[in-house]
C-alpha positions in Angstrom: -0.5 -30.4 -39.6 -2.2 -29.3 -42.8 -5.2 -27.9 -41.1 -3.0 -25.9 -38.7 -1.0 -24.5 -41.6 -4.2 -23.5 -43.4 -5.3 -21.7 -40.2 -2.2 -19.4 -40.5 -3.7 -17.8 -43.6 -7.5 -18.3 -43.2 -9.9 -17.7 -40.4 -11.3 -20.9 -38.8 -14.8 -19.7 -39.8 -13.8 -19.8 -43.4 -12.6 -23.5 -43.3 -14.6 -26.6 -43.9 -13.2 -30.1 -43.7 -14.0 -33.0 -46.1 -12.8 -36.5 -45.4 -13.0 -39.8 -47.3 -13.2 -42.9 -45.1 -10.9 -45.2 -47.0 -8.9 -46.1 -43.9 -11.7 -45.7 -41.4 -10.2 -42.5 -40.0 -12.7 -39.9 -41.2 -14.6 -39.7 -37.9 -11.4 -39.4 -35.9 -10.2 -36.6 -38.2 -13.5 -34.8 -37.9 -13.5 -35.1 -34.1 -10.0 -33.7 -34.0 -10.9 -30.9 -36.4 -13.8 -29.9 -34.3 -12.4 -30.3 -30.8 -8.7 -29.4 -31.4 -8.9 -26.9 -34.2 -12.4 -25.3 -33.8 -13.8 -26.2 -37.2 -17.5 -26.0 -37.4 -18.3 -26.9 -41.0 -18.0 -30.6 -42.0 -18.7 -31.8 -45.5 -20.2 -35.3 -45.7 -22.5 -37.4 -47.9 -25.7 -39.2 -47.1 -25.1 -42.9 -47.1 -21.4 -42.2 -48.0 -22.3 -41.6 -51.6 -19.6 -40.3 -53.9 -16.0 -41.0 -54.1 -12.7 -39.7 -55.4 -11.8 -40.3 -59.1 -8.2 -39.4 -58.3 -7.4 -41.8 -55.5 -7.5 -45.5 -56.5 -9.2 -47.6 -53.8 -10.8 -44.6 -52.1 -14.0 -46.0 -50.5 -16.0 -42.7 -50.7 -17.1 -39.9 -48.6 -17.8 -40.2 -44.9 -21.5 -40.9 -44.3 -23.5 -38.0 -42.9 -25.4 -40.4 -40.7 -22.1 -41.4 -39.0 -21.0 -37.8 -38.5 -24.4 -36.8 -37.1 -24.5 -39.8 -34.7 -21.0 -38.8 -33.4 -21.9 -35.1 -33.0 -25.1 -36.0 -31.2 -23.1 -38.3 -28.9 -20.8 -35.4 -28.2 -23.9 -33.4 -27.0 -23.8 -31.1 -30.0 -27.1 -29.8 -31.5 -27.2 -30.2 -35.2 -30.9 -29.6 -36.0 -30.8 -32.8 -38.0 -33.2 -35.7 -37.3 -31.0 -38.8 -37.4 -33.9 -41.2 -38.0 -35.1 -39.2 -41.0 -31.5 -38.9 -42.3 -31.0 -42.7 -42.1 -34.4 -43.2 -43.9 -33.3 -40.9 -46.7 -29.9 -42.7 -47.0 -31.5 -46.1 -47.1 -34.0 -44.9 -49.7 -31.4 -43.4 -52.1 -29.1 -46.4 -51.6 -32.1 -48.7 -52.6 -32.9 -46.6 -55.6 -29.2 -46.8 -56.7 -29.1 -50.5 -56.1 -26.2 -50.4 -53.7 -25.8 -50.8 -49.9 -25.4 -47.8 -47.7 -21.9 -47.1 -46.5 -23.2 -45.7 -43.2 -22.2 -47.9 -40.3 -24.8 -46.1 -38.1 -27.6 -46.7 -40.6 -26.7 -50.4 -40.9 -26.6 -50.8 -37.1 -29.8 -48.9 -36.3 -31.9 -50.2 -39.2 -31.0 -53.8 -38.1 -32.2 -53.0 -34.6 -35.5 -51.7 -35.9 -36.1 -54.3 -38.5 
């Protein structure tokens, strides 16, 4: 509803979406934003880094790796190499001493390792 309301005052080309994945709904919301509302800009974070200081219990941003995996699965060309993206996310997570929050990175790195 909120996105439809924003579209009444802003052109779709001017709108980007940003979702946290606290309740595991970020990918579903991104999918709906793209397929139902025509949004083409999605904000995400490698390895799901970041968070929201205003929402207690917020688990952080949706992982870019998960978004790209979904978009590639939908047949969309992103220009992003998923393997390199996963590698970058695993690297920075290791440097920060925390696990990646990307479900795709966890699944695919387990298959390779």
